[in-house]
C-alpha positions in Angstrom: 29.2 -118.9 9.0 29.9 -116.6 11.9 30.8 -113.2 10.8 31.2 -111.7 14.3 33.9 -112.8 16.7 33.2 -111.4 20.2 36.2 -110.2 22.1 36.6 -110.2 25.8 38.0 -106.8 27.0 38.1 -104.9 30.2 36.0 -102.3 28.5 33.0 -104.7 28.3 32.7 -104.9 32.1 33.4 -101.2 32.5 30.6 -100.2 30.1 28.1 -102.6 31.7 28.8 -100.9 35.1 28.6 -97.3 33.8 25.6 -97.6 31.5 22.2 -99.3 32.0 22.1 -101.6 29.1 20.0 -104.5 28.1 22.8 -105.8 25.8 26.4 -105.0 25.0 29.0 -106.8 23.0 32.1 -105.8 21.2 33.9 -107.9 18.6 35.5 -108.0 15.2 34.6 -108.8 11.6 37.3 -110.0 9.2 36.6 -108.1 6.0 39.5 -106.5 4.1 41.1 -106.3 7.6 39.8 -106.3 11.1 36.6 -104.2 11.5 35.6 -103.4 15.1 31.9 -103.8 15.7 30.0 -102.8 18.9 26.4 -104.0 19.6 24.5 -102.1 22.2 20.9 -102.0 23.4 19.7 -99.4 25.9 16.8 -100.2 28.3 14.5 -98.0 26.3 14.4 -95.1 23.8 14.6 -92.5 26.6 17.9 -93.9 27.7 19.1 -94.2 24.1 18.2 -90.6 23.5 19.9 -89.3 26.7 23.0 -91.5 26.7 24.1 -92.5 23.2 26.5 -89.6 22.9 28.1 -90.2 26.3 28.3 -93.9 25.5 30.0 -93.2 22.1 32.4 -90.8 23.8 33.2 -93.3 26.6 33.8 -96.1 24.1 36.0 -93.8 21.9 38.0 -92.6 24.9 38.5 -95.9 26.6 38.6 -98.5 23.8 39.8 -97.0 20.6 43.2 -95.9 22.0 43.9 -99.5 22.7 43.4 -100.4 19.0 46.8 -100.3 17.2 45.7 -101.0 13.6 44.6 -97.9 11.7 42.3 -99.9 9.4 40.4 -101.0 12.5 40.2 -97.5 13.9 38.8 -96.2 10.6 36.4 -99.1 10.3 34.6 -99.0 13.6 30.8 -99.6 13.8 28.3 -99.1 16.6 24.9 -100.7 16.2 22.2 -99.3 18.4 19.4 -101.8 18.8 15.9 -101.0 20.0 12.8 -103.0 20.7 10.6 -100.3 19.2 10.7 -98.1 16.2 13.1 -95.3 17.0 11.9 -91.7 16.5 13.0 -90.5 13.0 14.8 -87.4 14.3 16.8 -89.4 16.9 17.7 -92.1 14.4 18.8 -89.4 11.9 20.9 -87.6 14.6 22.6 -90.8 15.7 23.3 -92.2 12.2 24.6 -88.8 10.8 26.9 -88.2 13.7 30.5 -88.4 12.2 32.4 -88.6 15.5 34.7 -91.7 15.8 32.5 -94.4 14.3 29.8 -95.4 11.9 26.5 -95.6 13.9 23.5 -97.5 12.7 20.2 -97.8 14.5 18.4 -101.2 14.2 14.9 -100.6 15.4 12.0 -103.0 16.0 14.4 -105.8 17.2 13.1 -107.9 20.0 16.2 -110.0 20.7 19.9 -109.9 19.7 20.9 -113.3 18.6 23.9 -114.6 16.7 21.6 -114.8 13.6 20.4 -111.2 14.0 24.0 -110.0 14.5 25.2 -111.9 11.4 22.2 -110.4 9.4 23.0 -106.9 10.5 26.7 -107.3 9.7 25.9 -108.8 6.3 23.5 -106.0 5.5 25.6 -103.1 6.7 29.2 -104.1 6.4 29.9 -107.1 4.1 26.9 -106.9 1.8 27.4 -110.6 1.0 23.7 -111.3 0.4 23.3 -108.9 -2.5 22.3 -110.8 -5.5 23.2 -109.5 -8.9 21.3 -111.0 -11.8 22.7 -110.3 -15.3 20.4 -111.2 -18.1 22.1 -112.5 -21.2 20.2 -111.1 -24.2 20.5 -112.7 -27.6 22.4 -110.4 -29.8 21.7 -110.4 -33.5 24.6 -110.7 -35.9 25.7 -107.6 -37.8 25.0 -107.7 -41.5 27.1 -105.4 -43.6 25.1 -103.0 -45.8 26.7 -103.1 -49.2 25.5 -99.6 -50.2 27.0 -98.0 -47.0 30.2 -100.1 -47.3 30.6 -98.8 -50.9 30.3 -95.2 -49.8 32.7 -95.6 -46.9 35.2 -97.5 -49.0 35.4 -94.5 -51.4 35.8 -92.1 -48.4 39.4 -91.6 -47.3 39.0 -91.2 -43.5 42.7 -90.3 -43.1 42.2 -87.0 -45.0 39.2 -85.8 -43.1 38.2 -83.6 -45.9 34.9 -81.8 -45.0 33.7 -81.8 -48.6 34.1 -85.5 -48.9 32.5 -86.1 -45.5 29.5 -84.0 -46.4 29.2 -85.8 -49.8 29.3 -89.2 -48.0 26.8 -88.2 -45.5 24.4 -86.9 -48.2 24.7 -90.3 -50.0 24.0 -92.2 -46.8 20.9 -90.0 -46.1 19.6 -90.7 -49.6 20.0 -94.4 -49.2 17.9 -94.4 -46.0 15.4 -91.9 -47.5 14.8 -94.3 -50.3 14.3 -97.3 -47.9 11.6 -95.5 -45.9 
């Protein structure tokens, strides 16, 4: 099932002209509303390091104002792909930047295919591959202890008399002491 629906927009051609990119695509994911998803791959890590902020600002200034739906504006993702493992400090800086979109770095990715895009969306947006295993354990039946029941029957819980409660507790403790 295709999660990502690519959209054709003037911004796609503009961005390809302004930035040196190996890959760029913008589209939507239907998940509780329309989520805007941008996939981008710079030529190398040096370009990623020097241009990701400018790219993000350009996209925010040129594309986001055309989006009319508030849900989509608040649920805007940019995935930065890289062939190599991205430097931890750069990855941290990108992913923790709170301006305009949720940014995620996908490193060590040779090619951006429809399968890869669906996997990334599944892992980071829809989480539809999470498997929850609930183990049903056999529960033993409860057996009423006649001695405890007798003590509790004598105790009037509506009164909440401290002396009666202490007396009942003492009797219960004696029963269990005798069993050990």
